N, C-alpha and C positions, 0 to 999 in steps of 0.2 A: 186444346191441351198441348203443352210444349212437346216438341219432337226430340229435343236433346237436353242434357243436363244444363248446358249453357243457357238455353232458352228458358228452362225452369228457373235458373238463378236470376235471370233478367226479369222474369215475371214476378218473382218474389220481391226483388228490390223495388220494382214499380209499385207493387201493392203496398209495400211498407213505407213508401215516400209520404211524409205528412202533408196535409193540405196547407197552402200558404196562409199565414196569419195576416189579417188586415184590420184596419180601423183601430178602435181603442185597445183591442187586445194586442195588436202589434206595438202600440205605444207603451203599454204596460210591460210587455216583454223586453222592450229596448231599455227600459229604465233600470233593469237589474244589474247592469254593468256600467261602470263609469265611462268606458270607451263607447259603447253603443248609445248610452244616454247622451253623451256630448255630440256625437255625430247626428243623432236624431233631432236634438234640440236646435242645433245649428241650421237644420233644414228650414226652420221657421224664418230665419234671417234671409234665406235664399228665396223663399216663396213670396214674401211681402213685396219686394220691388217689382216682381213679375206681375202680380195682381194689380199693382198700382199703375204701371206703365201700359200694360196690355188691355186692362178692363176699365179702371176707374177714370184715368185722365181723358181718354177719348170721349167717354160719356159726359164727363164734367164740361169739356170744351163744347160739345155739341149742344148741351142744355143751356150753355151760357150764350148761345147765339153765334158762335164762331162758324165761319163757312166750312162746308164739308171738305173743300180742297185742303184747307189748313189742318183740319182734323185728320185727314188721310195721311198727312206728313208724320203723324205720331208713329206710324208703322216703321218709318226710317229710324226712329230712336231705338228700335229693338235690335238693330244691327250688331251692337257689341256682344250680345249673347251668341250670335252666329260666328263672329270673327275673333272670339276671345282666345282661340288657339294660337293666334299670331303673337300675342305677348306673354303667353304662358311660359315659354322657355326662359324669358327674361326674369320672371318672378322666381323661377326655380334656381337661377344662378345668383341672384342678389336677394338678400333677405333683410327684413327689419331687425335692428339690433336688440330686440327683446321678444320674449314669448316664443322663441323658436322660429324656424323657417316658415312654417305654415300658419300658425296661429297669429304671428305678428302681422302678416298681410291681412288676415281676416279681421283682426281687431281694428286696424287702420281703416279698412273699407267700411266697417260697421259704423265707426265714428263719422266717416264721410257721408254715409247714407242718412245718419241722424241729422247732420247739418243741412244736407241738401233737401231732405223732406221738410225740415223746419223752414227753410227758405221758400219752399213751395207753399207753405201755409201763409207766407207774407203776401202772396198773390191769390189767396184762396177765395176772395170775393170775386165778383164778375171779372174775369181776366181780360182787361182791356188791351193788354199786350200779350197775345197768345204766343209770340215768339219767345218770350221769357219762359213761359211754361214748357215750350218745346225744348229749349236749351237745358232747363233743369231736368226734364225727362231724359234727355240724352246723357247728362252727367250721372243721373241715378242709374241708368242702364249700364254705363261704363263701370261705375263703382260696384254694382251688383255682379256683373260678369267677372270682374277681378276677384271679388269675394268668393264667387263660385269656384274659381280655379284653386284658390287656397283651401277651401273646405273640401273639395273633391280630393285634392292631394293629401290633405290631412287624414281623410277617411282611409285612403289606401295605406298610409303609413301606420296608423294607430290600430286598425282593426285586425284581430286575429282571424284566421280563415273560418273558424267555426262561428264567428260573430257576424259575418257579413250578411247572412240571410236575415237575421233579426234586425240589423241596422237598416237594411233596405226597407223592410216593412214599416219600421217606426219612422224613418225619415220621410218616406213617401206620404204617410198619413199626415204627419205634421206639416209637410210641405203644402199639401192640398188645403189644409186648414188655414195656413197663412195666406195662400192665394185667394181663398174665399173671403177671408177677413179684409184683405186690402183691396179686393175687387168688388164683388157684389154687395157685401155687407157695408163697405164704406160708402157706396152709392146710396144705399138705403139710409144709413146713419146721417149722411150729408143732407138728405131730404128732411130729416127731422131737426137737424141743427144747422151746421154750416160747414163749408169745405175747410176754412182755416182751423176749426176745431178738430175735424177729421184728420187733417195732415199733421197737426200737432200731436194728436194721440198716436198716430202711426210712427212719428219720429221718436216718441218716447219709448216705443216698444223695442227699439234697437238697443237701448241701454242695458236691459237684462241680457241681451245677446252678447254684449261686450263682456259682461260678467261671466257668462257661460264660457266664452272663448278663453278668458284669463284662467278659469278654474279647470278647463279641459285638460286631461292627462296628456303628457308628452308621449310620443311613440317610444316603445321599449328600446329600439335601436336608433334613437335620435342622434344625429351627428353633433359633436361639440363644436362650438364656435359659430360665427355668423357670416364667414367669408364665403367666396364662391366655391361651389362643390360641383361634381358631375351631376348631370341631370338625373332626377329621381323619377319614380313611377308616375307622379302626378304632373309632370312637366307639360304634357299636352292636354291636360284636362281629362286624363285617362280614368279618373275616379268617378266619372259621371254615372257609372252604373250603381254607385253606392249612395250618392246624394244627388237627387235629380235637380241639378242647378240650371236646367234649361227647360225643355219641353218635358213635362212629367209623363 
């Protein structure tokens, strides 16, 4: 039993705190606002490259007969997600001249991911040149890390304080779905069909994400113009708590 009124108040707040919403309920809740819906749906575009580079490509190379030493080098292609903080301030200072400071970068990187994944489909049969696959994996990781910076910063800019919890639940659920789709499910699907078809399908999934980025609402206090401005809250990838653009 609480000893003081303060303890009683704290206990009441603790008891009144709602349980976190996860899974499909979190996704449905996030779709009720255009801001939380945009942030949550864009998490799909963040999760797919991670599932592809971390899970699918190493398995693909290993099953194609590539030696384990070369397969182990795939882990080096994951470095951009670790070091993306190094070029985040540059993205905050210079922007793409359309779609605003955050969405412009996100759209360009989504188009790059579409093109790079489609190029990966070109070597989707037994990769006789694994170095090409590794180079494309590194390029995909760089584009994905850059996209994560833009989406994280956009999340910080666009979400109201009361929407952040809903956005976290929805984005993390969609993020995990995208990772599963590009990772474990793509390996299974490739066993049924072929890697060129799998990579082509994954590449096409980025096109709806470009549409979402274009239609996503601008922040309510969005700065006018596209020239250099002081660093904003997302410059260092600080929005990572809202959209899990790295380790979920």
